C-alpha positions as CSV (number, residue, x, y, z in Angstrom):
1,M,9.0,7.0,-22.1
2,P,8.6,3.2,-23.6
3,Y,5.8,1.7,-22.8
4,V,5.5,-1.7,-21.1
5,K,2.7,-4.2,-22.7
6,P,0.4,-5.7,-20.0
7,D,1.2,-9.2,-20.5
8,A,5.4,-8.1,-19.8
9,V,3.9,-6.3,-16.5
10,V,2.3,-9.2,-15.3
11,E,5.2,-11.6,-15.7
12,Q,7.7,-8.5,-13.9
13,M,4.8,-8.7,-11.3
14,V,5.4,-12.4,-10.8
15,Q,9.2,-12.1,-10.5
16,A,9.0,-9.1,-8.3
17,G,6.8,-11.2,-5.8
18,A,9.6,-14.4,-6.2
19,A,11.9,-12.2,-5.5
20,K,10.3,-10.4,-2.5
21,S,9.6,-13.4,-1.0
22,R,13.2,-14.5,-1.1
23,L,14.2,-11.1,1.2
24,A,15.8,-11.6,4.7
25,V,14.3,-10.7,8.0
26,N,16.2,-7.7,8.7
27,D,15.5,-6.4,4.8
28,L,11.8,-6.7,5.3
29,L,12.2,-4.9,8.4
30,I,14.4,-1.8,7.5
31,R,12.5,-1.4,4.3
32,G,9.1,-1.6,5.7
33,F,10.2,1.1,8.6
34,L,11.2,3.3,5.9
35,S,8.3,2.9,3.8
36,G,6.1,3.4,6.5
37,A,7.6,6.5,7.8
38,L,7.4,7.6,4.5
39,L,4.0,7.6,4.4
40,G,3.1,9.2,7.2
41,F,5.4,12.6,6.1
42,A,3.4,12.0,2.1
43,T,0.2,12.4,4.6
44,T,1.1,15.1,6.8
45,L,2.1,16.7,3.2
46,A,-1.1,15.8,2.3
47,F,-2.9,17.9,5.1
48,T,-0.6,20.4,5.2
49,G,-2.0,21.4,1.7
50,T,-5.7,20.9,2.5
51,L,-5.4,23.0,5.1
52,Q,-3.7,25.5,3.4
53,T,-6.1,25.4,0.7
54,K,-9.2,24.2,2.0
55,A,-9.6,22.2,-0.7
56,G,-9.1,18.3,-0.4
57,I,-8.4,17.7,-3.8
58,V,-5.3,19.5,-3.6
59,G,-3.9,16.8,-0.5
60,A,-4.9,14.3,-2.8
61,L,-2.7,15.4,-6.0
62,I,0.5,15.4,-3.7
63,F,-0.2,12.6,-1.2
64,P,1.4,10.3,-4.5
65,V,4.8,11.4,-3.7
66,G,5.2,9.4,-0.5
67,F,4.7,5.8,-3.2
68,V,6.8,7.3,-5.7
69,M,9.7,6.6,-3.3
70,I,8.7,4.1,-2.1
71,V,8.5,2.2,-5.2
72,L,11.3,4.3,-7.0
73,L,13.7,3.1,-3.6
74,G,12.9,-0.4,-4.0
75,L,11.6,-0.4,-0.3
76,E,8.8,-2.5,1.3
77,L,5.3,-1.9,1.6
78,V,2.8,-4.7,2.7
79,T,-0.5,-3.4,0.4
80,G,1.5,-3.7,-2.6
81,N,2.9,-7.2,-1.9
82,F,-0.2,-8.6,-1.3
83,A,-0.9,-8.1,-4.9
84,L,2.9,-9.0,-5.7
85,I,3.4,-12.3,-3.8
86,P,0.0,-14.4,-4.6
87,L,1.2,-14.6,-8.2
88,A,4.3,-15.6,-7.7
89,V,3.2,-18.6,-5.3
90,R,0.1,-19.5,-8.0
91,E,3.5,-20.2,-10.7
92,G,5.2,-21.9,-7.8
93,K,8.0,-19.3,-7.7
94,T,7.5,-19.7,-3.9
95,T,5.6,-20.9,-0.8
96,L,2.6,-20.4,1.2
97,G,5.4,-20.2,4.3
98,A,7.5,-17.2,2.4
99,L,4.6,-15.4,1.7
100,A,3.5,-15.6,5.4
101,T,7.0,-14.5,6.6
102,N,7.0,-11.4,3.8
103,W,3.8,-10.3,5.0
104,S,4.2,-10.5,8.9
105,W,7.6,-9.2,8.3
106,V,6.7,-5.8,6.3
107,F,3.7,-5.2,8.6
108,V,5.9,-4.6,11.6
109,G,8.2,-2.7,9.8
110,N,5.6,-0.7,8.7
111,L,4.2,-0.4,11.9
112,L,7.0,0.5,13.4
113,G,8.4,2.7,10.8
114,S,4.8,4.8,10.8
115,L,4.7,5.1,14.9
116,F,8.3,6.2,14.7
117,Y,7.3,9.1,12.6
118,A,3.9,10.1,14.4
119,L,5.7,10.4,17.8
120,L,8.7,12.4,16.4
121,F,5.5,14.6,14.0
122,V,3.6,15.2,16.8
123,L,6.4,17.0,19.4
124,T,6.3,19.2,16.7
125,L,2.9,20.3,17.0
126,A,1.4,22.8,18.7
127,P,-1.7,21.4,20.8
128,E,-4.4,24.1,19.4
129,S,-3.1,24.0,16.0
130,E,-5.1,23.0,12.8
131,M,-3.0,20.2,11.7
132,A,-3.3,18.8,15.6
133,K,-7.5,19.2,15.6
134,Q,-7.0,17.4,11.8
135,L,-5.1,14.6,13.2
136,I,-7.5,14.2,16.0
137,A,-10.6,14.4,13.8
138,V,-9.4,11.9,11.6
139,S,-8.5,9.6,14.0
140,E,-12.1,9.3,15.6
141,A,-13.9,9.2,12.4
142,K,-12.1,6.3,11.4
143,T,-12.7,4.3,14.7
144,L,-15.4,5.9,16.3
145,A,-17.4,6.4,13.5
146,Y,-17.4,3.1,12.4
147,A,-17.6,1.8,15.8
148,H,-20.8,3.9,16.4
149,L,-22.4,1.9,13.0
150,G,-22.2,-1.4,14.9
151,A,-21.9,-4.3,12.2
152,G,-22.7,-2.2,9.1
153,G,-20.2,0.0,10.2
154,L,-17.2,-3.0,9.7
155,T,-19.0,-4.0,6.0
156,V,-18.5,0.2,5.6
157,V,-14.9,-0.1,6.1
158,V,-14.1,-3.4,5.0
159,S,-15.7,-1.9,1.2
160,K,-13.6,1.2,1.4
161,A,-10.5,-1.3,2.1
162,I,-10.7,-3.6,-0.8
163,L,-11.5,-0.2,-2.9
164,C,-8.4,1.2,-1.7
165,N,-5.7,-1.5,-2.3
166,W,-7.2,-2.4,-5.6
167,M,-6.4,1.7,-6.7
168,V,-2.7,1.3,-4.4
169,T,-2.0,-2.4,-6.3
170,L,-2.8,-1.0,-9.7
171,G,-0.4,1.5,-9.2
172,V,2.2,-0.5,-8.4
173,A,1.4,-2.5,-11.9
174,M,1.2,0.8,-13.6
175,A,4.3,2.0,-12.6
176,L,5.9,-1.7,-14.6
177,T,4.3,-0.1,-17.6
178,S,7.0,2.4,-18.2
179,Q,10.9,1.8,-18.9
180,S,11.9,5.2,-17.5
181,T,11.4,7.3,-14.1
182,I,9.3,9.8,-15.3
183,G,6.7,7.5,-16.9
184,K,6.5,4.8,-13.8
185,I,6.1,8.1,-11.6
186,A,2.9,9.5,-14.1
187,A,1.6,6.4,-14.3
188,M,1.7,4.8,-10.4
189,W,0.5,8.7,-9.8
190,L,-3.0,7.8,-11.0
191,P,-4.7,5.7,-8.7
192,I,-3.0,6.6,-5.8
193,L,-4.6,10.1,-6.2
194,T,-7.9,8.0,-7.1
195,F,-7.8,6.4,-3.6
196,F,-6.8,9.3,-1.3
197,A,-9.5,11.7,-3.1
198,Q,-12.1,9.5,-2.3
199,G,-11.1,8.5,1.8
200,F,-10.5,4.7,1.3
201,E,-9.1,2.9,3.7
202,H,-5.6,2.0,3.8
203,S,-3.7,0.2,7.2
204,V,-0.3,1.6,6.5
205,V,-1.8,5.5,6.4
206,N,-3.7,4.5,9.2
207,M,-0.5,2.8,11.2
208,F,0.5,6.7,11.2
209,V,-2.7,9.1,11.3
210,I,-4.6,6.4,13.9
211,P,-1.7,6.5,16.3
212,A,-0.6,11.0,16.1
213,G,-4.8,11.4,16.8
214,M,-4.1,9.2,19.9
215,L,-0.9,11.0,21.2
216,L,-2.6,14.2,20.7
217,G,-5.7,13.4,22.6
218,A,-8.1,11.5,20.5
219,R,-10.6,9.8,22.2
220,V,-9.5,6.5,20.5
221,S,-8.2,3.5,22.8
222,L,-5.9,0.6,21.3
223,G,-9.3,-1.9,20.6
224,D,-10.7,1.0,19.0
225,W,-7.6,1.6,16.4
226,W,-7.1,-2.4,16.0
227,M,-11.1,-3.8,16.4
228,W,-12.7,-0.8,13.7
229,N,-10.3,0.0,11.9
230,Q,-6.5,-1.8,11.3
231,I,-7.6,-5.3,11.6
232,P,-11.1,-5.2,8.9
233,V,-8.4,-2.9,7.0
234,T,-5.9,-5.0,6.2
235,L,-8.2,-7.6,5.6
236,G,-10.0,-5.9,3.5
237,N,-6.6,-4.3,1.8
238,I,-5.5,-8.0,1.1
239,A,-9.1,-9.1,-0.7
240,G,-8.7,-5.5,-2.6
241,G,-4.9,-6.0,-3.6
242,M,-5.2,-9.8,-4.0
243,L,-8.1,-10.4,-6.2
244,F,-8.6,-7.0,-8.4
245,T,-5.7,-6.3,-9.2
246,G,-3.4,-9.0,-8.6
247,L,-5.4,-12.1,-9.4
248,A,-7.8,-10.8,-12.1
249,L,-4.2,-9.2,-14.0
250,H,-2.7,-12.4,-14.1
251,L,-6.1,-14.7,-15.4
252,T,-6.6,-12.2,-18.2
253,H,-2.5,-11.9,-19.4
254,A,-0.9,-14.5,-18.1
255,K,-2.6,-17.1,-20.4
256,V,-1.0,-20.1,-18.3
257,P,-2.2,-22.1,-15.8
258,A,-1.4,-21.9,-12.3
259,G,2.1,-23.8,-11.8
260,G,3.7,-22.5,-15.0
261,A,3.9,-25.5,-17.0
262,G,4.0,-24.7,-20.2
263,R,4.6,-20.5,-19.8
264,A,4.9,-18.6,-22.8
265,V,7.8,-15.4,-21.8
266,A,6.4,-11.9,-22.8
267,P,8.4,-10.4,-25.6
268,G,10.9,-8.2,-23.7
269,V,11.2,-10.1,-20.5
270,R,14.7,-11.5,-19.5
271,T,14.7,-15.1,-18.1
272,E,17.5,-17.4,-16.6
273,A,16.5,-19.7,-19.8
274,T,16.7,-16.4,-22.3
275,A,20.1,-15.3,-20.3
276,E,21.7,-18.7,-20.6
277,R,21.8,-18.1,-24.7
């Protein structure tokens, strides 16, 4: 499992962000749709493990399978892009307009995929099943519990969202630390397990969980979903991924001024200039 050093990882993050910013809208929607659905699969798998064993850590141990599929298949997850594309903007390899386009369409694709899986999965459940009760309980806990706290609830949910995407985007970065498939899987598994085990807030996971609970009868309105979870969680995910993974790693490992002038290429990283030689 050849190890890739952090300076080369950061260079790959920049290049990945630039490449993602150039994708066509139809690609963003298709890849985003698939990612949303796959995270739904992973979430119900994790809930199944927890319900069968009565141990939450079991669900956390198996949940990362969704992220593994997304990364290995080159799909689009908006929470990962919150860390990658700002780096490409910082180095002048893409524009803020391209960033906004990517984030917007991937968000829509993730939402559509999550809703589609929620609808299909709910159709498989008996109303009084343990899984149905779990989805209802989680849906209400992720909205009404925060609403009950008022402004303090928003502070809690945003904080949990920042912590969540700090770990999720660290998983994206750590997947680049290995050149082998098994190495990528092992590296990304660790931070994803960490966020899920602690109940942090992931905007795309919630695109499945909350609507699924609503379809099953949770006392949650559209307003509750978006005001007390989806909007603040998305904002917190942006801050966590962009600042604490993307910017932090770039500041310490890229060693170049914003704009990319005079950039020293990390060993082992192939660029257009080196490719021509």
